[in-house]
GUSEMI-486809 format. One record per atom (N, C-alpha, C): residue in three letters; x negated, z negated, y. Coordinates in steps of 0.001 Angstrom, whole numbers, padded with zeros to 6 digits, always signed. Last residue first. Layout:
ALAXZY/...
END
This chain:
LYS-212437-056315-166694/LYS-211815-057482-165156/LYS-210234-057123-165283/SER-213916-055419-169035/SER-212540-055296-168082/SER-212512-056392-167683/GLU-216820-056325-170132/GLU-215263-056322-170770/GLU-214969-056117-168988/THR-220220-054104-169045/THR-219631-055750-169758/THR-217956-055278-169818/GLY-221402-051919-169105/GLY-221696-053124-170146/GLY-221531-053808-170157/SER-220203-051570-165741/SER-220902-050982-166832/SER-221336-051899-167917/ILE-216956-052745-165300/ILE-218127-053677-165342/ILE-218997-052589-165782/VAL-214373-051533-164756/VAL-214958-052225-165429/VAL-216359-052096-164944/VAL-210701-052020-163668/VAL-212569-051716-162985/VAL-213896-052248-164214/GLN-208116-050872-164225/GLN-208601-051545-164765/GLN-210665-050752-163474/GLY-204441-051025-163095/GLY-205825-050493-162647/GLY-206324-051015-162731/LYS-201998-051469-161556/LYS-202530-052345-163247/LYS-203809-051606-163189/ALA-200626-053271-159387/ALA-202037-053286-159438/ALA-202027-053044-161170/GLU-198280-054677-159506/GLU-197852-053339-159951/GLU-199183-052914-160097/PRO-199017-057676-158493/PRO-197886-056632-159525/PRO-197933-055744-160147/ASP-201480-057775-156714/ASP-200260-056845-156258/ASP-199724-056995-157581/ASP-203504-058962-156043/ASP-203416-060209-155666/ASP-200989-059054-155547/LYS-206940-058513-156254/LYS-205449-057656-157353/LYS-204708-058903-157193/ILE-209572-057434-155929/ILE-209168-058218-155260/ILE-207372-057820-156251/VAL-213428-057492-157233/VAL-212238-057027-157006/VAL-210634-057815-157213/GLU-216526-057384-154981/GLU-214984-058409-154808/GLU-213450-057763-155909/GLY-218705-056262-155992/GLY-218751-057332-155058/GLY-216969-058416-155610/VAL-219315-054538-158532/VAL-218453-054544-157946/VAL-218468-056504-156564/SER-221372-052259-160594/SER-221355-053389-160723/SER-220579-053197-158765/GLU-221328-049867-161273/GLU-222448-050252-162106/GLU-221886-051539-161880/VAL-217909-048991-162991/VAL-218727-049081-161527/VAL-219968-049554-161862/THR-214639-047063-163416/THR-216465-047377-164166/THR-216955-047919-162952/ILE-212048-047670-163410/ILE-212584-047442-162581/ILE-213842-048200-163239/THR-208726-046211-165050/THR-210096-046871-164780/THR-211525-046341-163919/GLY-205382-046278-163491/GLY-206350-045772-164168/GLY-207068-046904-164605/SER-203381-047323-160713/SER-204033-047056-161951/SER-204899-046314-162601/HIS-203790-048775-158627/HIS-202280-048625-159650/HIS-202666-048312-161066/PRO-206244-051184-157493/PRO-205917-050034-157722/PRO-204331-050172-158820/ASN-206541-053157-155566/ASN-205209-053004-156473/ASN-205634-051986-156825/LYS-209677-053008-154483/LYS-208530-053766-154589/LYS-207499-052823-154552/VAL-212881-053679-154702/VAL-211640-052928-154903/VAL-210195-053420-154903/SER-216352-053564-152892/SER-215207-054203-153230/SER-214106-053689-153466/ILE-218368-052321-152531/ILE-218571-054525-151982/ILE-217290-054518-152698/VAL-220505-051279-155769/VAL-219329-051020-155139/VAL-219333-052975-153611/SER-223213-049686-157212/SER-221849-050404-156718/SER-221054-050791-155880/SER-222942-046662-158897/SER-223583-048110-157867/SER-223089-048711-157390/LEU-221957-044680-159293/LEU-223062-044990-159887/LEU-224352-046101-159304/ILE-218775-044804-161584/ILE-218936-045014-160030/ILE-220849-045575-160660/VAL-215935-042317-162216/VAL-217096-043283-162460/VAL-218285-043831-161362/ALA-212898-042887-162109/ALA-213677-042506-161639/ALA-215229-043641-162572/GLU-209539-042209-162468/GLU-209682-042330-162888/GLU-211489-041822-162196/VAL-206003-043599-160606/VAL-207944-042906-160047/VAL-208709-042912-161492/ASP-204086-043938-158658/ASP-204024-043826-159279/ASP-205393-043166-159384/SER-204022-046619-155693/SER-204123-044852-156449/SER-204383-045640-157723/LYS-203825-048967-154203/LYS-202645-047788-154658/LYS-202666-047339-154797/GLU-207380-048875-152785/GLU-205938-049336-152565/GLU-204751-048631-152978/PHE-209800-047378-153161/PHE-208653-047087-154360/PHE-207467-047936-154457/ALA-211345-050268-151800/ALA-211437-048874-152300/ALA-210157-048999-153177/LEU-212684-052527-149933/LEU-211495-052769-150081/LEU-210984-051088-151043/ASP-216226-050846-148538/ASP-214556-051857-149502/ASP-214057-051265-149098/CYS-219069-049473-149654/CYS-217185-049168-149260/CYS-217079-050779-149504/ASP-221053-048938-148582/ASP-220681-050023-147885/ASP-219252-049281-147686/ILE-221246-046192-151069/ILE-222349-047095-150307/ILE-221363-048402-148747/MET-221074-045254-153612/MET-220777-045191-152874/MET-221613-046468-152233/ARG-221989-041721-155947/ARG-222192-043299-155336/ARG-221520-043364-153981/CYS-220521-040416-159397/CYS-220934-040793-157696/CYS-221145-041637-157639/ASN-219561-039108-161144/ASN-221012-039443-160934/ASN-221390-039529-160113/ILE-216618-038591-160486/ILE-217597-038194-161504/ILE-218593-038575-160524/LEU-213502-039308-159200/LEU-214868-039219-159254/LEU-215398-039403-160452/LYS-209978-038379-158470/LYS-210936-038034-160061/LYS-212804-038903-159162/LEU-206494-038551-158741/LEU-207723-038887-157796/LEU-208803-039242-159095/GLY-203851-039142-158539/GLY-204876-037617-159729/GLY-206252-038163-159209/LYS-202870-039658-155510/LYS-203199-039533-156634/LYS-203354-038158-157921/CYS-203993-043019-153300/CYS-204488-041071-153521/CYS-203477-040962-155284/TYR-204273-045125-152011/TYR-202790-044310-151967/TYR-202951-042799-152608/CYS-207687-044767-151333/CYS-206543-045125-150761/CYS-204930-044531-151024/LEU-210371-043850-150152/LEU-209349-043075-151541/LEU-208308-044658-151608/PRO-212215-046686-148174/PRO-211824-045618-149022/PRO-210694-045223-150160/GLN-213224-048807-147003/GLN-211962-048520-147080/GLN-211249-046571-147205/MET-216091-047068-144690/MET-214931-048783-145342/MET-213909-048313-145620/GLY-218559-045732-146468/GLY-217444-046172-145151/GLY-216613-046580-145879/ILE-219888-043110-148593/ILE-219960-043738-147090/ILE-219123-043901-145988/ILE-220239-041426-151262/ILE-219595-041577-150310/ILE-219792-042326-149813/THR-221938-038115-152345/THR-222177-039857-152285/THR-221398-040457-151181/CYS-221227-037027-155959/CYS-221083-037373-154541/CYS-221291-038469-154060/ASN-220598-036001-158369/ASN-222236-035604-158152/ASN-221684-035933-156376/GLU-217476-034681-157540/GLU-218046-034809-158935/GLU-220015-034987-157716/PHE-213943-035908-156486/PHE-215849-036183-156150/PHE-216261-035909-157316/THR-210942-034300-156486/THR-212315-035125-157342/THR-213292-034618-157134/VAL-208025-034460-155830/VAL-209163-034411-156027/VAL-209130-035023-156716/ASN-204610-034734-156567/ASN-205486-034118-157610/ASN-206778-033463-156963/GLU-203397-035861-153122/GLU-203451-035574-154503/GLU-204048-034460-155779/CYS-204441-038572-150588/CYS-204866-037401-151246/CYS-203927-037267-152768/TYR-204153-040448-149916/TYR-202579-040158-149885/TYR-202932-038837-150729/TRP-207119-040245-147686/TRP-205579-041429-148260/TRP-204797-040851-148142/ALA-209639-039842-147685/ALA-209625-039381-148499/ALA-207722-039912-149307/LEU-211185-042864-145968/LEU-211773-041168-146724/LEU-210552-041017-147763/TYR-211610-044204-143588/TYR-210556-043663-144484/TYR-210527-043461-145610/GLU-215490-043500-142398/GLU-213962-044717-142535/GLU-212475-043679-143085/GLY-217223-041549-143774/GLY-216936-041633-142538/GLY-215508-042923-143223/LYS-219944-038786-144990/LYS-219413-040449-144736/LYS-218202-040548-143851/ILE-220092-037487-148024/ILE-219662-037476-147016/ILE-219592-039320-146612/VAL-222032-034868-149136/VAL-222507-036361-148585/VAL-220905-036257-147961/SER-221957-032808-152407/SER-222098-033384-151196/SER-222300-035302-150781/ASP-220635-032670-155328/ASP-223435-032324-154829/ASP-222847-032425-153229/LYS-218586-030847-154885/LYS-219408-031056-155854/LYS-220672-031168-154533/VAL-214504-031767-154526/VAL-216015-031709-153445/VAL-217315-031875-154637/VAL-211641-029916-154763/VAL-212492-030013-155473/VAL-213937-030520-154834/VAL-208550-030418-154213/VAL-209550-029691-153982/VAL-210963-030378-154342/ASN-205307-030392-154385/ASN-206390-029871-155310/ASN-207798-029356-154865/LYS-204715-031528-151007/LYS-204658-031309-153078/LYS-204843-030231-153344/ALA-204564-033962-148937/ALA-205082-032952-149453/ALA-204661-033021-150663/HIS-203928-036021-147440/HIS-202842-035239-148364/HIS-203477-034005-148275/TRP-206883-036250-145333/TRP-205887-037056-145631/TRP-204275-036248-146286/PHE-209710-035575-144795/PHE-208196-035044-147250/PHE-207908-035743-146722/ALA-211044-038068-143358/ALA-211223-036682-144083/ALA-209873-036546-145063/ASP-211754-040266-141340/ASP-210689-040131-141729/ASP-210016-037624-142796/LYS-214416-038797-139770/LYS-213227-040281-140235/LYS-212060-039120-140149/THR-217655-037399-140826/THR-216101-036708-141233/THR-214585-038088-140795/ASP-220195-035639-141965/ASP-219898-036802-141197/ASP-218608-037081-140192/PHE-220869-034103-144634/PHE-219176-034597-143776/PHE-219586-035845-143568/ASN-222180-031841-146210/ASN-222398-032565-145500/ASN-221953-033200-144714/CYS-222043-030201-149226/CYS-221677-029988-147713/CYS-222157-031540-147562/ASN-222380-028887-152092/ASN-223297-028910-150990/ASN-223123-028117-149407/THR-219427-027524-151473/THR-220156-027994-152972/THR-221113-028567-151695/PHE-215872-027228-151928/PHE-216443-028057-151170/PHE-217958-027667-151977/VAL-212893-025648-152104/VAL-213711-026702-153673/VAL-214897-025976-152192/SER-208729-025770-152298/SER-210274-025927-152515/SER-211597-025978-152951/ASP-206048-026297-152720/ASP-206804-025775-153409/ASP-208068-025403-152689/GLU-205401-027462-149373/GLU-204626-027185-150497/GLU-205943-026291-151330/ILE-205043-029922-146173/ILE-205576-029036-147019/ILE-205722-028253-148631/TYR-203866-032247-144841/TYR-203103-031680-145207/TYR-203443-029748-145884/GLN-207306-032033-143456/GLN-206025-032515-143583/GLN-205217-031698-143814/PHE-210137-031347-142404/PHE-209111-030879-143830/PHE-208068-031949-144390/SER-210828-034671-140002/SER-210841-032894-140717/SER-210573-033082-141898/TYR-210837-036573-138472/TYR-209481-035884-139063/TYR-209747-034448-138999/LYS-213473-035527-136986/LYS-212534-036067-136850/LYS-211535-036038-137368/GLY-217342-034456-137074/GLY-216130-034893-136100/GLY-214925-035629-137031/GLN-219673-032436-138103/GLN-219492-033838-137722/GLN-218110-033719-137119/PHE-220839-030640-141445/PHE-219920-031009-140346/PHE-219843-031944-139742/LYS-222709-028381-142182/LYS-222640-029425-142005/LYS-221517-029455-141262/VAL-222278-026613-145809/VAL-221610-027085-144439/VAL-221937-027704-143735/ASN-222717-025854-148315/ASN-223446-025508-147447/ASN-223579-026052-146084/ASP-220018-023909-148598/ASP-221895-024036-149473/ASP-222364-023904-148166/PHE-216374-023538-149295/PHE-217429-023810-148513/PHE-218903-024043-148867/ASN-213979-022214-149575/ASN-214577-022252-150494/ASN-215870-022673-149253/LEU-210022-022752-148941/LEU-211490-023008-148796/LEU-212843-023145-149889/HIS-207561-022449-150145/HIS-208161-021793-150686/HIS-210057-021702-149388/ASP-205420-023788-146535/ASP-206244-023518-148188/ASP-206580-022505-148519/SER-204363-025385-144085/SER-205452-024430-144492/SER-205776-024932-145902/ARG-204289-028375-143040/ARG-202986-027229-142624/ARG-203439-025513-143420/MET-207462-027898-140919/MET-205896-028708-140754/MET-204671-027862-140771/MET-209683-027559-140140/MET-208856-026830-140969/MET-208032-027161-141561/PHE-209869-030183-137586/PHE-210498-029202-138439/PHE-210041-028815-138979/TYR-209812-032007-135489/TYR-208720-031647-136583/TYR-208833-029929-137601/GLU-212642-031389-134384/GLU-211696-032408-134436/GLU-210054-031987-135102/SER-216189-030701-134298/SER-214483-030727-134305/SER-213226-031376-135377/GLN-218980-028816-135455/GLN-217990-030066-135104/GLN-216509-029787-133837/ALA-220928-027371-137807/ALA-219364-026754-136978/ALA-219406-028949-136267/SER-223016-025039-139523/SER-222420-026061-139243/SER-221581-026066-137821/SER-223481-023311-142271/SER-223260-022932-141431/SER-223033-024125-140682/ASP-223755-021903-145408/ASP-225210-022000-144368/ASP-224846-022204-142715/LYS-220573-020508-145118/LYS-221603-020428-146110/LYS-222760-020943-145132/MET-217435-020154-145792/MET-218262-020204-145361/MET-219321-020985-145559/GLU-214028-018569-146784/GLU-215289-018451-147265/GLU-216451-019131-146436/ILE-210919-018931-146615/ILE-212234-018998-145857/ILE-213184-019423-146621/GLY-208034-018790-146857/GLY-208807-017989-147193/GLY-209778-017782-146504/ARG-205375-019115-144635/ARG-205106-018826-145785/ARG-206937-018559-146465/VAL-204766-020774-141841/VAL-205353-020576-142593/VAL-206068-020530-143420/SER-204226-023676-140415/SER-203187-022774-141093/SER-204028-021335-141597/TRP-206568-023919-137624/TRP-205781-024343-138431/TRP-205191-023530-138707/GLY-209645-023464-136817/GLY-209153-023488-138183/GLY-208117-023985-139163/PHE-210713-025956-134734/PHE-210529-024941-135331/PHE-210052-024243-136454/GLU-209822-027789-133054/GLU-209270-027623-133410/GLU-209150-025818-134413/PRO-212495-027926-131016/PRO-212031-029164-131206/PRO-210373-027576-131783/SER-216150-026391-132086/SER-214594-025754-131530/SER-213576-027360-132172/ILE-218881-025291-132388/ILE-218926-026284-131156/ILE-216833-026205-131095/ILE-220509-023769-135100/ILE-219348-023498-134728/ILE-219389-025063-133480/GLU-222811-021341-135733/GLU-222251-022182-134981/GLU-221381-022717-134924/CYS-223687-019170-138884/CYS-222859-019101-138199/CYS-222724-020769-136894/ASN-223816-018206-141657/ASN-225159-018624-140268/ASN-224625-019184-139214/ARG-220505-016688-141983/ARG-222117-016748-142799/ARG-223613-017099-141161/ILE-217420-016989-142495/ILE-217991-017531-141779/ILE-219454-017116-142690/LYS-214303-014306-143802/LYS-216378-015290-144062/LYS-216740-015269-143022/VAL-211293-014690-144549/VAL-212412-014844-143273/VAL-213791-015551-144134/ASP-208148-014266-145045/ASP-209364-013670-145407/ASP-210745-013892-144442/ALA-206510-015375-142437/ALA-206750-015017-143872/ALA-208198-014225-144034/CYS-204774-017317-139317/CYS-205794-015539-139990/CYS-206074-016123-141256/GLU-204406-019093-138093/GLU-203511-018406-138611/GLU-203791-017070-139238/ARG-206916-019232-136062/ARG-205644-019692-136315/ARG-204183-018610-136888/LEU-210141-019419-134820/LEU-209434-019152-135561/LEU-208464-020143-136309/ALA-210277-022153-131854/ALA-209980-020528-132484/ALA-210085-020746-133630/LYS-210490-024205-130482/LYS-208819-023957-130978/LYS-209500-021905-131674/ILE-212142-023073-128063/ILE-210865-024642-128671/ILE-210528-023968-129129/GLY-215246-021608-128285/GLY-214632-022414-127164/GLY-213162-022576-128503/PHE-218157-021351-129810/PHE-218068-022789-128946/PHE-216717-022970-127698/MET-219811-019907-132149/MET-218264-020091-131376/MET-218176-021671-131279/LYS-221992-017644-131909/LYS-222301-019367-131760/LYS-220263-018680-131420/THR-223052-016290-135745/THR-222691-015948-133582/THR-222554-017723-133879/ASP-224207-015061-137880/ASP-225258-015655-136565/ASP-224380-015512-135374/THR-221021-013652-138408/THR-222234-013888-138869/THR-223287-013451-137797/ILE-217756-013064-139874/ILE-218176-013769-138553/ILE-219707-014517-139155/GLU-215461-011051-140994/GLU-216836-011831-141291/GLU-217067-011925-139916/ILE-211865-010935-141857/ILE-212979-011229-141288/ILE-214039-011691-141640/ASP-208968-009821-142957/ASP-210167-009286-143213/ASP-210965-009381-141826/GLU-207211-010626-139545/GLU-207623-010449-141039/GLU-207959-009858-141161/SER-205171-012737-137349/SER-205919-012264-137659/SER-206159-011911-139031/TYR-204128-015124-135124/TYR-203087-014111-136273/TYR-204389-012791-136657/TRP-206619-015540-133652/TRP-205468-015787-133787/TRP-204835-014877-134504/LEU-209795-016267-132504/LEU-208859-015760-132998/LEU-207837-016430-133718/ALA-210119-017989-129798/ALA-210434-016735-129598/ALA-209869-015524-131021/ALA-209473-019466-128187/ALA-208564-019264-129462/ALA-208831-018376-128951/ARG-211257-019599-125088/ARG-210453-020553-126492/ARG-209464-019442-127312/CYS-214499-019796-123843/CYS-213726-018213-125303/CYS-212454-019075-125514/LEU-215239-021478-122429/LEU-214024-021495-121679/LEU-213231-019683-122619/GLY-217193-021263-124012/GLY-216069-023005-124427/GLY-215248-022379-123251/THR-218120-018070-125475/THR-218402-019421-124663/THR-217040-020529-124477/MET-219092-017038-128448/MET-217964-017258-127871/MET-217774-018264-127285/GLU-221663-014711-129371/GLU-221348-016175-128378/GLU-220351-015623-127927/SER-223440-012916-132369/SER-222487-012820-131036/SER-222338-014420-130105/GLY-224389-011827-134506/GLY-225084-011636-132471/GLY-224999-012813-132406/THR-221547-009860-135305/THR-222047-010501-135470/THR-222936-010487-134319/ILE-218148-009370-137149/ILE-218831-010344-135193/ILE-220048-010515-135921/LYS-215676-007166-137932/LYS-216984-007269-138241/LYS-217483-008061-136842/LEU-212646-006818-139137/LEU-213222-007362-138044/LEU-214416-007929-138513/GLY-208987-005689-139556/GLY-210865-005590-139573/GLY-211964-005714-139064/HIS-206771-006095-137615/HIS-207343-006187-139036/HIS-208258-005572-139156/ASP-205885-008695-135052/ASP-206290-007755-135858/ASP-206515-007710-136881/HIS-204447-010572-133168/HIS-203326-009926-134188/HIS-204800-008297-134406/TRP-206334-011454-130773/TRP-205046-011603-131538/TRP-204400-010458-132721/PHE-208974-011387-129193/PHE-208850-011429-130646/PHE-207759-011641-131885/PRO-209999-013619-127568/PRO-210208-011280-127344/PRO-209789-011239-128292/TYR-208883-015609-125603/TYR-208594-014730-126743/TYR-208446-013197-126971/ARG-209873-015843-122153/ARG-209711-016089-123440/ARG-208944-015281-124449/LEU-214123-014633-122538/LEU-213068-014883-121393/LEU-211657-014638-122178/ASN-216536-014361-122564/ASN-216742-015532-122230/ASN-215003-016045-120807/PHE-218888-013189-125183/PHE-217878-013596-125240/PHE-217607-015116-123864/PHE-221137-011184-126290/PHE-221040-011839-125401/PHE-219473-012031-124677/CYS-222527-009309-129095/CYS-222098-009639-127250/CYS-221892-010869-126799/ASP-223619-008245-131321/ASP-224728-008797-129811/ASP-223831-008979-128398/LYS-221756-006349-132673/LYS-222654-007108-132910/LYS-223171-007481-131927/VAL-218514-005831-133496/VAL-219024-006147-132578/VAL-220819-007048-133071/VAL-215850-002808-135102/VAL-217102-004229-135201/VAL-218437-004417-133547/ILE-212818-003034-136556/ILE-213622-003339-134897/ILE-214695-004276-135674/ASP-210574-001984-137667/ASP-211962-002146-138211/ASP-212548-001863-137265/ARG-207866-002079-134716/ARG-208145-002173-136320/ARG-209054-001288-137119/CYS-206029-004429-132286/CYS-207089-003888-133216/CYS-207254-003584-134376/GLU-204585-006418-131290/GLU-204060-004870-131845/GLU-204171-004484-132351/LYS-206566-007292-128563/LYS-205711-007352-128997/LYS-205186-006156-129862/PHE-209795-007459-127269/PHE-209414-007027-129123/PHE-207554-007223-129172/ALA-209361-009070-125515/ALA-209528-007556-124966/ALA-209709-006906-125987/SER-207769-011214-124183/SER-207484-009890-124650/SER-207486-009195-124648/GLU-207052-010944-119818/GLU-207196-011612-121575/GLU-206981-010885-122702/GLY-209801-010625-117481/GLY-208847-010476-117791/GLY-208207-011959-119423/ASP-211080-011771-114952/ASP-210340-012639-115858/ASP-209368-012491-116536/ALA-212111-010146-112560/ALA-210987-010068-112893/ALA-210223-011391-113662/PRO-214808-011292-113056/PRO-213451-011994-111660/PRO-212674-010787-111641/GLY-216338-011525-116134/GLY-216100-010822-114567/GLY-214773-011548-114144/ASP-216570-010305-119472/ASP-216327-011579-118603/ASP-215973-010936-117233/PHE-217889-009604-122048/PHE-216669-010411-122179/PHE-215953-011172-120806/ARG-220377-007074-122693/ARG-219614-008982-121905/ARG-218515-008927-121395/CYS-221811-006073-125497/CYS-221251-005739-124441/CYS-220724-007409-123940/ASN-224235-004868-127206/ASN-224042-005918-126149/ASN-223550-005809-125008/VAL-221304-002705-128503/VAL-222900-003279-129105/VAL-223441-003828-127307/THR-219220-002048-131063/THR-219229-002596-129269/THR-220641-003641-129938/GLU-217216-000010-132155/GLU-218636-000631-132363/GLU-218318-000958-130583/LEU-214402+001387-133592/LEU-214793+001274-132875/LEU-215867+000048-132503/HIS-211505+002031-135279/HIS-212633+002393-135455/HIS-213707+002339-134660/THR-208676+001846-132328/THR-209157+001496-134142/THR-210718+001847-134082/SER-207379-000831-130081/SER-208679+000434-130267/SER-208526+000522-131267/GLY-205788-002296-128618/GLY-205479-001375-129829/GLY-206326-000430-130371/TYR-207510-003067-125856/TYR-205924-002584-126955/TYR-206417-001390-127863/LEU-209538-003251-124626/LEU-209773-002553-125297/LEU-208621-002678-126381/ALA-208495-005008-122064/ALA-209471-003838-121603/ALA-209530-002801-123524/ARG-206018-006663-121327/ARG-206410-005738-122998/ARG-207367-004990-122203/GLU-206985-007540-118563/GLU-206365-007297-119179/GLU-206534-006516-120253/ALA-211038-006454-117808/ALA-209615-006532-117750/ALA-209231-007271-118470/ASP-213740-007112-118124/ASP-212665-008219-117515/ASP-211912-008016-116993/PHE-216733-006424-119161/PHE-215153-005861-119147/PHE-214893-007071-119184/THR-219598-003556-119339/THR-218800-005600-119220/THR-217676-005103-119133/GLN-222292-002286-122245/GLN-220896-002937-120646/GLN-220088-003338-120895/ASN-223860-001994-123777/ASN-224314-002172-123266/ASN-223053-002143-121551/THR-222482+000305-125524/THR-223215-000580-125496/THR-223483-000640-124223/ILE-219972+001562-128095/ILE-219659+001524-127160/ILE-221044+000638-126663/THR-218580+003667-130433/THR-219506+002959-129822/THR-219633+003339-128828/GLN-216557+005143-133692/GLN-217027+005709-131586/GLN-218156+004084-131911/MET-216955+006195-136314/MET-216558+005386-135479/MET-217452+005655-133778/
END
């Protein structure tokens, strides 16, 4: 493998089409303001590099990035690429990681609106992210110990698992399908409307009007805080180990809850049952 060390590149397509190349402590920055430094490359290793120019990694196959920084000017950094490993890296440009596959992210800091659209297969661990429309229309996500803050996250995702995560996010998991969330905290309004076959296990759910218009929804030993008008028009099986402010018109299933401030049933099609622990059904 060829190694390039301590150089600066600012030309258009500076390393276009490279194979079996390692760059160490290099900068992609400068007055020429060139784009697409590593476009159409294969088997690339990037260590301790600085990226301040647009579109550096498009149509790449076999890419390892570690100890590097992508600034806010490094927009759309990774598109149409596969077999990617990113560790100990800052990803600060908008629209990073789109239409990619087979991605592993470890110990990274992400500040990137519209991050991770239409990606198939991401493993993310021990990382933090700030974004809007995070991971939209992606599938086969596996997140462990990820902290996220933003809006409209995980919409239209499928076939994914989240463990030991902390999400502070509005309108999360809308239209999600076949998703499991375990041992996590999810804070935000309007959680997971219109989702299908989504399970929350040992989770804490915080925020108003969660889990409405759902199909195949399951809650296993969860807690709910500041949750009102929950489960409207949803098909749900739930065991909740806390009180809930109010439950409104669950379509079907059984919701077992420690206590509930109000059960609203003003829709004749709402056949779901609310069971107060140790008491008769309402």
